[in-house]
VOFIMAR-400868 format. One record per residue (C-alpha): y negated, z, x; residue number from 1; residue in one letter. Coordinates in nm, 2 decimals. Each point is the difference from the previous one (the first is absolute). Layout:
% VOFIMAR-400868
((Y, Z, X), NUM, 'A');
...
//
This chain:
% VOFIMAR-400868
((0.00, 0.00, 0.00), 1, 'M');
((-0.36, -0.06, 0.11), 2, 'K');
((-0.18, 0.30, 0.15), 3, 'S');
((-0.20, 0.23, -0.22), 4, 'V');
((-0.31, 0.18, 0.12), 5, 'A');
((-0.19, 0.29, -0.15), 6, 'F');
((-0.37, -0.03, 0.01), 7, 'G');
((-0.26, 0.27, -0.02), 8, 'T');
((0.12, 0.10, -0.35), 9, 'D');
((0.34, -0.15, -0.07), 10, 'G');
((0.12, -0.36, -0.04), 11, 'I');
((-0.19, -0.26, -0.21), 12, 'R');
((0.03, -0.37, -0.08), 13, 'G');
((0.04, -0.25, -0.28), 14, 'V');
((0.27, 0.12, -0.24), 15, 'A');
((0.31, -0.21, 0.02), 16, 'G');
((-0.06, -0.10, 0.36), 17, 'S');
((0.12, 0.18, 0.31), 18, 'H');
((-0.03, 0.29, 0.04), 19, 'P');
((-0.08, 0.08, -0.36), 20, 'I');
((0.34, -0.09, -0.14), 21, 'T');
((0.28, 0.18, -0.18), 22, 'E');
((0.23, -0.04, 0.30), 23, 'E');
((-0.26, 0.18, 0.22), 24, 'V');
((-0.05, 0.26, -0.27), 25, 'A');
((0.37, 0.08, -0.01), 26, 'K');
((0.01, 0.03, 0.38), 27, 'R');
((-0.31, 0.22, -0.01), 28, 'L');
((0.16, 0.23, -0.25), 29, 'G');
((0.31, 0.04, 0.21), 30, 'A');
((-0.21, 0.04, 0.32), 31, 'A');
((-0.22, 0.27, -0.14), 32, 'V');
((0.32, 0.20, -0.09), 33, 'V');
((0.15, -0.05, 0.35), 34, 'A');
((-0.32, 0.08, 0.19), 35, 'V');
((-0.07, 0.31, -0.21), 36, 'H');
((0.29, 0.17, 0.18), 37, 'G');
((0.13, 0.23, -0.28), 38, 'T');
((0.30, -0.04, -0.22), 39, 'L');
((-0.09, -0.14, -0.35), 40, 'S');
((-0.38, 0.03, 0.03), 41, 'P');
((-0.21, -0.01, -0.32), 42, 'R');
((-0.18, -0.33, -0.01), 43, 'L');
((-0.29, -0.06, -0.25), 44, 'L');
((-0.08, -0.37, -0.08), 45, 'V');
((-0.33, -0.10, -0.17), 46, 'A');
((-0.19, -0.32, -0.06), 47, 'T');
((-0.35, -0.11, -0.08), 48, 'D');
((-0.06, -0.24, -0.30), 49, 'T');
((0.09, -0.34, 0.16), 50, 'R');
((0.25, -0.22, -0.18), 51, 'D');
((0.22, -0.01, 0.31), 52, 'S');
((0.02, 0.38, 0.03), 53, 'G');
((0.30, 0.09, -0.22), 54, 'P');
((0.25, -0.24, 0.16), 55, 'S');
((-0.10, 0.10, 0.35), 56, 'L');
((0.02, 0.37, -0.10), 57, 'A');
((0.34, -0.05, -0.15), 58, 'M');
((0.11, -0.16, 0.33), 59, 'A');
((-0.13, 0.29, 0.20), 60, 'V');
((0.20, 0.24, -0.23), 61, 'C');
((0.31, -0.22, 0.04), 62, 'E');
((-0.01, 0.02, 0.38), 63, 'G');
((-0.06, 0.37, 0.00), 64, 'A');
((0.28, 0.07, -0.24), 65, 'L');
((0.25, -0.19, 0.21), 66, 'R');
((-0.08, 0.25, 0.28), 67, 'Q');
((0.05, 0.31, -0.21), 68, 'G');
((-0.36, 0.09, -0.09), 69, 'A');
((-0.10, 0.19, -0.31), 70, 'R');
((-0.26, -0.23, -0.15), 71, 'V');
((-0.28, 0.06, -0.25), 72, 'T');
((-0.17, -0.32, -0.13), 73, 'S');
((-0.33, 0.09, -0.17), 74, 'V');
((-0.14, -0.34, -0.09), 75, 'G');
((-0.38, -0.04, 0.03), 76, 'V');
((-0.15, 0.28, 0.20), 77, 'W');
((-0.30, -0.01, 0.24), 78, 'P');
((0.05, 0.09, 0.36), 79, 'T');
((-0.17, 0.34, -0.03), 80, 'P');
((0.24, 0.11, -0.28), 81, 'A');
((0.29, -0.08, 0.23), 82, 'V');
((-0.16, 0.19, 0.29), 83, 'G');
((-0.05, 0.31, -0.22), 84, 'C');
((0.36, -0.02, -0.12), 85, 'A');
((0.12, 0.00, 0.36), 86, 'L');
((-0.24, 0.29, 0.08), 87, 'A');
((0.15, 0.19, -0.30), 88, 'A');
((0.35, -0.05, 0.15), 89, 'D');
((0.11, -0.23, -0.29), 90, 'Q');
((0.13, -0.25, 0.25), 91, 'A');
((0.08, -0.03, 0.37), 92, 'D');
((-0.14, -0.36, 0.05), 93, 'V');
((-0.16, -0.27, -0.21), 94, 'A');
((-0.03, -0.38, -0.01), 95, 'V');
((-0.30, -0.13, -0.19), 96, 'I');
((0.01, -0.37, -0.10), 97, 'V');
((-0.36, -0.10, 0.03), 98, 'T');
((-0.24, -0.22, 0.18), 99, 'A');
((-0.29, 0.24, -0.05), 100, 'S');
((-0.32, -0.20, -0.04), 101, 'H');
((0.15, -0.34, 0.07), 102, 'N');
((0.01, -0.27, -0.27), 103, 'P');
((0.25, 0.00, -0.28), 104, 'A');
((0.23, -0.26, 0.16), 105, 'A');
((0.06, 0.23, 0.29), 106, 'D');
((0.22, 0.31, 0.02), 107, 'N');
((0.12, 0.24, 0.27), 108, 'G');
((0.17, 0.32, 0.09), 109, 'F');
((-0.15, 0.33, 0.10), 110, 'K');
((0.20, 0.29, 0.14), 111, 'I');
((-0.09, 0.37, -0.05), 112, 'M');
((0.20, 0.29, 0.14), 113, 'V');
((0.02, 0.37, -0.06), 114, 'Q');
((-0.33, 0.17, -0.09), 115, 'G');
((-0.15, -0.33, -0.11), 116, 'G');
((-0.06, -0.11, 0.36), 117, 'R');
((0.01, -0.34, 0.16), 118, 'K');
((0.31, -0.07, 0.22), 119, 'P');
((-0.04, 0.04, 0.38), 120, 'K');
((0.00, -0.32, 0.21), 121, 'P');
((0.35, 0.06, 0.13), 122, 'D');
((0.13, 0.03, -0.35), 123, 'Q');
((-0.16, -0.33, -0.09), 124, 'L');
((0.15, -0.17, 0.31), 125, 'R');
((0.34, 0.13, -0.10), 126, 'A');
((-0.04, -0.14, -0.35), 127, 'L');
((-0.10, -0.34, 0.13), 128, 'E');
((0.31, -0.02, 0.22), 129, 'Q');
((0.23, 0.10, -0.28), 130, 'R');
((-0.15, -0.24, -0.25), 131, 'I');
((0.03, -0.29, 0.24), 132, 'A');
((0.34, 0.09, 0.13), 133, 'G');
((0.35, -0.03, -0.15), 134, 'T');
((0.01, 0.17, -0.34), 135, 'P');
((0.20, 0.33, 0.00), 136, 'P');
((0.32, 0.01, -0.19), 137, 'P');
((-0.03, 0.13, -0.36), 138, 'A');
((0.23, 0.29, 0.05), 139, 'H');
((-0.16, 0.25, -0.24), 140, 'K');
((-0.11, 0.01, -0.36), 141, 'T');
((-0.33, 0.18, -0.07), 142, 'G');
((-0.13, 0.15, -0.32), 143, 'T');
((-0.29, -0.09, -0.23), 144, 'M');
((-0.20, 0.31, -0.08), 145, 'L');
((-0.20, 0.05, -0.32), 146, 'P');
((-0.36, -0.13, 0.00), 147, 'P');
((-0.29, 0.23, 0.09), 148, 'L');
((-0.33, 0.05, -0.16), 149, 'K');
((-0.31, -0.01, 0.22), 150, 'P');
((-0.07, 0.37, -0.06), 151, 'D');
((-0.02, 0.08, 0.37), 152, 'A');
((-0.30, -0.24, 0.02), 153, 'W');
((-0.17, 0.15, -0.30), 154, 'W');
((0.05, 0.35, 0.15), 155, 'N');
((-0.14, -0.10, 0.34), 156, 'A');
((-0.30, -0.17, -0.16), 157, 'L');
((-0.08, 0.30, -0.22), 158, 'S');
((0.05, 0.26, 0.27), 159, 'Q');
((-0.19, -0.19, 0.27), 160, 'G');
((-0.30, -0.12, -0.20), 161, 'L');
((-0.10, 0.31, -0.19), 162, 'G');
((-0.26, -0.02, -0.28), 163, 'P');
((-0.20, -0.30, 0.12), 164, 'L');
((-0.31, 0.14, -0.16), 165, 'S');
((-0.22, -0.28, 0.13), 166, 'G');
((0.17, -0.25, -0.23), 167, 'L');
((-0.08, 0.18, -0.33), 168, 'A');
((-0.20, -0.23, -0.23), 169, 'G');
((0.03, -0.30, 0.24), 170, 'R');
((0.10, -0.35, -0.13), 171, 'R');
((0.24, -0.16, 0.25), 172, 'I');
((0.19, -0.33, -0.01), 173, 'A');
((0.34, -0.02, 0.16), 174, 'V');
((0.17, -0.32, 0.13), 175, 'D');
((0.37, 0.06, 0.08), 176, 'F');
((0.04, -0.36, 0.13), 177, 'A');
((0.27, -0.06, -0.27), 178, 'N');
((0.22, 0.20, 0.24), 179, 'G');
((0.22, 0.30, 0.02), 180, 'A');
((-0.30, 0.24, -0.02), 181, 'G');
((-0.02, -0.07, -0.37), 182, 'Q');
((0.26, 0.27, -0.03), 183, 'L');
((-0.28, 0.25, 0.04), 184, 'A');
((-0.23, -0.13, -0.28), 185, 'A');
((0.10, 0.25, -0.27), 186, 'T');
((0.01, 0.29, 0.24), 187, 'W');
((-0.35, -0.09, 0.13), 188, 'L');
((-0.15, -0.02, -0.35), 189, 'Q');
((0.17, 0.33, -0.12), 190, 'E');
((-0.04, 0.22, 0.31), 191, 'N');
((-0.32, -0.10, 0.19), 192, 'V');
((-0.36, 0.08, -0.11), 193, 'A');
((-0.20, -0.31, -0.08), 194, 'G');
((0.00, -0.29, -0.24), 195, 'D');
((0.26, -0.25, 0.15), 196, 'W');
((0.02, -0.36, -0.10), 197, 'S');
((0.26, -0.25, 0.12), 198, 'L');
((-0.16, -0.32, 0.13), 199, 'A');
((0.21, -0.28, -0.17), 200, 'A');
((0.10, -0.23, 0.28), 201, 'P');
((-0.06, -0.38, -0.02), 202, 'P');
((0.37, -0.09, 0.01), 203, 'S');
((0.34, 0.17, -0.03), 204, 'A');
((0.10, -0.04, 0.36), 205, 'N');
((-0.02, 0.28, 0.26), 206, 'I');
((-0.30, -0.02, 0.23), 207, 'N');
((-0.12, -0.32, -0.17), 208, 'D');
((-0.38, 0.00, 0.02), 209, 'R');
((0.01, 0.38, -0.05), 210, 'C');
((0.07, 0.33, 0.19), 211, 'G');
((-0.13, 0.13, 0.33), 212, 'S');
((0.01, -0.34, 0.17), 213, 'E');
((-0.20, -0.18, -0.27), 214, 'H');
((-0.28, 0.23, -0.11), 215, 'L');
((-0.20, -0.28, -0.17), 216, 'E');
((0.18, 0.07, -0.32), 217, 'H');
((-0.06, 0.38, 0.00), 218, 'L');
((-0.36, -0.05, 0.11), 219, 'S');
((-0.07, -0.22, -0.30), 220, 'R');
((0.17, 0.25, -0.24), 221, 'V');
((-0.20, 0.29, 0.14), 222, 'V');
((-0.33, -0.19, -0.01), 223, 'R');
((0.04, -0.15, -0.34), 224, 'E');
((0.14, 0.32, -0.15), 225, 'G');
((-0.26, 0.23, 0.15), 226, 'S');
((0.26, 0.22, 0.16), 227, 'F');
((-0.09, 0.27, 0.25), 228, 'D');
((0.27, -0.13, 0.25), 229, 'A');
((0.32, -0.19, 0.04), 230, 'G');
((0.33, 0.08, 0.17), 231, 'L');
((0.24, -0.27, 0.12), 232, 'A');
((0.35, 0.04, 0.13), 233, 'L');
((0.23, -0.26, 0.17), 234, 'D');
((0.33, -0.13, -0.14), 235, 'G');
((0.21, 0.30, 0.12), 236, 'D');
((-0.27, 0.26, -0.05), 237, 'G');
((-0.04, 0.14, 0.36), 238, 'D');
((-0.35, -0.13, 0.07), 239, 'R');
((-0.33, 0.03, -0.19), 240, 'C');
((-0.35, -0.15, -0.01), 241, 'R');
((-0.30, 0.12, -0.19), 242, 'L');
((-0.28, -0.19, -0.18), 243, 'V');
((-0.35, 0.13, -0.07), 244, 'G');
((-0.19, 0.00, -0.33), 245, 'P');
((-0.16, -0.34, 0.07), 246, 'H');
((0.33, -0.16, 0.10), 247, 'G');
((-0.05, 0.05, 0.37), 248, 'E');
((0.32, 0.04, 0.20), 249, 'S');
((0.02, 0.29, 0.24), 250, 'L');
((0.16, -0.07, 0.34), 251, 'P');
((0.31, 0.21, 0.07), 252, 'G');
((-0.17, 0.16, 0.30), 253, 'D');
((-0.28, 0.11, -0.23), 254, 'A');
((0.25, 0.18, -0.22), 255, 'V');
((0.15, 0.17, 0.31), 256, 'L');
((-0.35, 0.10, 0.11), 257, 'W');
((-0.06, 0.15, -0.35), 258, 'L');
((0.32, 0.21, 0.01), 259, 'L');
((-0.06, 0.12, 0.35), 260, 'A');
((-0.36, 0.09, -0.06), 261, 'N');
((0.07, 0.18, -0.33), 262, 'D');
((0.28, 0.21, 0.16), 263, 'S');
((-0.19, 0.06, 0.33), 264, 'S');
((0.31, -0.12, 0.18), 265, 'A');
((-0.02, 0.07, 0.38), 266, 'E');
((0.26, -0.27, 0.07), 267, 'R');
((0.11, -0.31, -0.18), 268, 'I');
((0.24, -0.29, 0.10), 269, 'A');
((-0.08, -0.37, -0.04), 270, 'V');
((0.15, -0.31, 0.14), 271, 'T');
((-0.16, -0.22, 0.27), 272, 'V');
((-0.12, -0.23, -0.28), 273, 'M');
((-0.23, 0.25, -0.16), 274, 'S');
((-0.38, -0.05, 0.04), 275, 'N');
((-0.17, 0.17, 0.29), 276, 'M');
((-0.26, 0.13, -0.25), 277, 'G');
((0.24, 0.28, -0.08), 278, 'L');
((-0.05, 0.16, 0.34), 279, 'E');
((-0.38, -0.05, -0.02), 280, 'A');
((-0.02, 0.13, -0.36), 281, 'S');
((0.22, 0.30, 0.06), 282, 'L');
((-0.16, 0.17, 0.30), 283, 'P');
((0.19, 0.33, -0.06), 284, 'N');
((0.34, -0.16, -0.06), 285, 'T');
((0.23, -0.12, 0.27), 286, 'H');
((0.14, -0.34, -0.10), 287, 'V');
((0.35, -0.06, 0.13), 288, 'L');
((0.10, -0.37, 0.03), 289, 'R');
((0.36, -0.11, -0.04), 290, 'T');
((0.18, -0.34, 0.01), 291, 'P');
((0.00, -0.20, -0.33), 292, 'V');
((0.24, 0.12, -0.26), 293, 'G');
((0.03, 0.28, -0.25), 294, 'D');
((0.29, 0.15, 0.19), 295, 'A');
((-0.24, 0.07, 0.30), 296, 'H');
((-0.24, 0.18, -0.23), 297, 'I');
((0.28, 0.20, -0.15), 298, 'E');
((0.11, 0.10, 0.36), 299, 'A');
((-0.36, 0.10, 0.09), 300, 'A');
((-0.03, 0.23, -0.30), 301, 'L');
((0.28, 0.21, 0.15), 302, 'R');
((-0.24, 0.10, 0.28), 303, 'A');
((-0.19, 0.33, -0.04), 304, 'P');
((-0.32, -0.01, -0.19), 305, 'G');
((0.02, -0.36, -0.14), 306, 'V');
((-0.03, 0.03, -0.38), 307, 'P');
((-0.04, -0.36, -0.09), 308, 'L');
((0.01, -0.35, 0.14), 309, 'G');
((0.03, -0.36, -0.11), 310, 'G');
((-0.05, -0.37, 0.04), 311, 'E');
((-0.30, -0.22, -0.10), 312, 'E');
((0.24, -0.18, -0.24), 313, 'S');
((0.01, 0.31, -0.23), 314, 'G');
((0.31, 0.18, 0.13), 315, 'H');
((-0.12, 0.36, 0.01), 316, 'I');
((0.22, 0.29, 0.09), 317, 'R');
((-0.04, 0.38, -0.05), 318, 'F');
((0.18, 0.28, 0.18), 319, 'V');
((0.03, 0.19, -0.33), 320, 'D');
((0.17, -0.30, -0.19), 321, 'H');
((0.35, -0.11, 0.09), 322, 'P');
((-0.06, -0.38, 0.02), 323, 'T');
((-0.24, -0.28, -0.01), 324, 'G');
((-0.14, -0.02, -0.35), 325, 'D');
((-0.28, -0.22, -0.13), 326, 'G');
((-0.05, 0.19, -0.32), 327, 'L');
((-0.02, 0.34, 0.18), 328, 'F');
((-0.25, -0.14, 0.26), 329, 'A');
((-0.21, -0.18, -0.26), 330, 'G');
((-0.03, 0.31, -0.23), 331, 'L');
((-0.09, 0.22, 0.29), 332, 'R');
((-0.27, -0.24, 0.12), 333, 'A');
((-0.14, -0.05, -0.35), 334, 'L');
((-0.02, 0.37, -0.06), 335, 'D');
((-0.18, 0.05, 0.34), 336, 'A');
((-0.24, -0.28, -0.08), 337, 'A');
((-0.10, 0.13, -0.34), 338, 'F');
((-0.05, 0.35, 0.13), 339, 'R');
((-0.24, -0.15, 0.25), 340, 'N');
((-0.22, -0.22, -0.23), 341, 'G');
((0.23, -0.30, -0.07), 342, 'G');
((0.17, -0.26, 0.21), 343, 'L');
((-0.32, -0.17, 0.13), 344, 'V');
((-0.18, 0.31, 0.10), 345, 'R');
((0.31, 0.18, 0.13), 346, 'A');
((0.05, -0.26, 0.28), 347, 'I');
((-0.37, -0.04, 0.10), 348, 'E');
((0.08, 0.18, 0.33), 349, 'G');
((0.25, -0.26, 0.11), 350, 'Y');
((-0.15, -0.28, 0.20), 351, 'T');
((0.26, -0.26, 0.11), 352, 'P');
((-0.03, -0.22, 0.30), 353, 'Y');
((-0.04, -0.37, -0.06), 354, 'A');
((0.35, -0.15, 0.03), 355, 'T');
((0.20, -0.31, -0.04), 356, 'T');
((0.38, -0.06, -0.01), 357, 'Q');
((0.19, -0.33, 0.03), 358, 'F');
((0.34, -0.12, 0.10), 359, 'K');
((0.13, -0.28, 0.22), 360, 'I');
((0.34, -0.16, -0.05), 361, 'A');
((0.24, 0.04, 0.29), 362, 'V');
((0.33, -0.14, 0.10), 363, 'T');
((0.04, 0.22, 0.31), 364, 'A');
((-0.11, 0.36, 0.08), 365, 'R');
((-0.12, 0.01, 0.37), 366, 'P');
((-0.13, 0.33, 0.14), 367, 'S');
((-0.36, 0.05, -0.12), 368, 'L');
((-0.09, 0.22, 0.30), 369, 'T');
((0.14, -0.23, 0.26), 370, 'E');
((-0.08, -0.35, -0.13), 371, 'H');
((-0.22, -0.19, 0.24), 372, 'P');
((-0.24, -0.11, -0.28), 373, 'V');
((0.02, 0.27, -0.27), 374, 'I');
((-0.03, 0.30, 0.23), 375, 'A');
((-0.32, -0.12, 0.17), 376, 'P');
((-0.15, -0.10, -0.34), 377, 'M');
((0.06, 0.35, -0.14), 378, 'V');
((-0.16, 0.15, 0.31), 379, 'G');
((-0.31, -0.22, -0.04), 380, 'E');
((-0.03, 0.10, -0.37), 381, 'V');
((0.03, 0.37, 0.09), 382, 'E');
((-0.27, -0.04, 0.27), 383, 'R');
((-0.24, -0.16, -0.26), 384, 'R');
((0.07, 0.27, -0.25), 385, 'L');
((-0.09, 0.26, 0.26), 386, 'N');
((0.19, 0.29, -0.16), 387, 'G');
((-0.17, -0.06, -0.34), 388, 'E');
((0.28, -0.19, -0.16), 389, 'G');
((0.35, -0.12, 0.06), 390, 'R');
((0.25, -0.29, -0.01), 391, 'I');
((0.35, 0.06, -0.09), 392, 'F');
((0.29, -0.25, 0.00), 393, 'L');
((0.35, 0.05, -0.12), 394, 'R');
((0.30, -0.21, -0.11), 395, 'Y');
((0.09, 0.05, -0.36), 396, 'S');
((0.33, 0.18, -0.08), 397, 'G');
((0.06, -0.21, -0.31), 398, 'T');
((-0.15, -0.35, 0.07), 399, 'E');
((-0.01, -0.24, 0.29), 400, 'P');
((-0.37, 0.07, 0.06), 401, 'V');
((-0.23, 0.17, 0.25), 402, 'L');
((-0.24, 0.23, -0.18), 403, 'R');
((-0.35, 0.04, 0.14), 404, 'V');
((-0.26, 0.27, -0.08), 405, 'L');
((-0.35, 0.01, 0.14), 406, 'I');
((-0.26, 0.27, -0.08), 407, 'E');
((-0.36, 0.07, 0.12), 408, 'A');
((-0.32, 0.16, -0.13), 409, 'A');
((-0.14, -0.36, -0.05), 410, 'S');
((0.15, -0.25, -0.25), 411, 'Q');
((-0.17, -0.28, 0.20), 412, 'R');
((0.18, 0.10, 0.32), 413, 'L');
((0.33, 0.04, -0.19), 414, 'V');
((-0.03, -0.35, -0.15), 415, 'N');
((-0.09, -0.15, 0.34), 416, 'A');
((0.29, 0.17, 0.18), 417, 'L');
((0.25, -0.09, -0.28), 418, 'A');
((-0.08, -0.37, 0.03), 419, 'G');
((0.04, 0.00, 0.38), 420, 'E');
((0.33, 0.20, -0.02), 421, 'V');
((0.14, -0.22, -0.27), 422, 'R');
((-0.07, -0.31, 0.21), 423, 'D');
((0.18, 0.14, 0.30), 424, 'V');
((0.30, 0.12, -0.19), 425, 'L');
((0.04, -0.33, -0.18), 426, 'K');
((0.01, -0.18, 0.34), 427, 'K');
((0.26, 0.25, 0.13), 428, 'V');
((0.23, -0.02, -0.30), 429, 'F');
((-0.06, -0.36, -0.09), 430, 'G');
//
């Protein structure tokens, strides 16, 4: 079988094409059981709302059952509900059939382990080898366990969020991206202060012109409906984005700043892709920077004195909540904003650096620090920035592209440097 590679958050691709096939799903189910290392582990299997989800989930269950697992298939659950179930010891390991914020034609597989954590790199490498290798003999027969209710998620939300007094009397529109987060709609309306309205999406497909990656829809709903704010999740519910009362979208880093400032956090964790304005706008907070990926933020939160962290994309993690959860993060941020004068006023203290990001298609991945053209170019850009900005290059973990980020205090300088860097990289990579 062709090789299978886990990216920064699982495996993704077009459903029906390698590696998003039922054959890989069966092998994955068997591999998860084998790598777990205990006899008859309890495996929880969930999906988002994609049409391809049920058959892929069934194949995962089949592979795991053949290796003696005790399997619970819960149907459509968002990623945070799965993480909370693991943290409540309702399962030992989980496979979530989801492509997160990707288009509806895609699908994928996420793995979560005990406590609702992401697997370690050595566990992922072991899974890759077993999936691509010779299938193990089906020498055991597992057991299907009764389905679960997402009570562990409801309990974690209620206990971790508290009264959310800042939301009382506020009109807020919610966009679940036609995704698995819709599971929380009734709970939200019945248990959280505020007047909550669901933003009817423009189509029936997950992530189709809606959700955290397509805020134009929610922005229009908020603006035309005179809402106080909007909250958008992605397809599997682990990232969030916020929209202000005039339909303006808030950068993910602005939401991180809001949460850090409101809690007077002494340390926070962000990835290398977050804006340098965080450091400049949080003079009393030490900003730890990690590699790209929610798993790295999760690891950073285990260090002493780091209460929260996140990615610019909207993945925000808290040390007092067991897993990445877009709804949890969004509600906390909205509560903080309304206790501090509303979304617009609450982030006035955050001043982002001018920035641009783009990507260059690549067919090879030479060393960026040793390349005879790229390395000197980066050095020259850093000289011109003179410590008041940065250039950051990295190969994508999920696409054949080189990602480029340039930041500076001046937008004019950013634009000029971006044009020069793009020209050089296009010549290098053809």
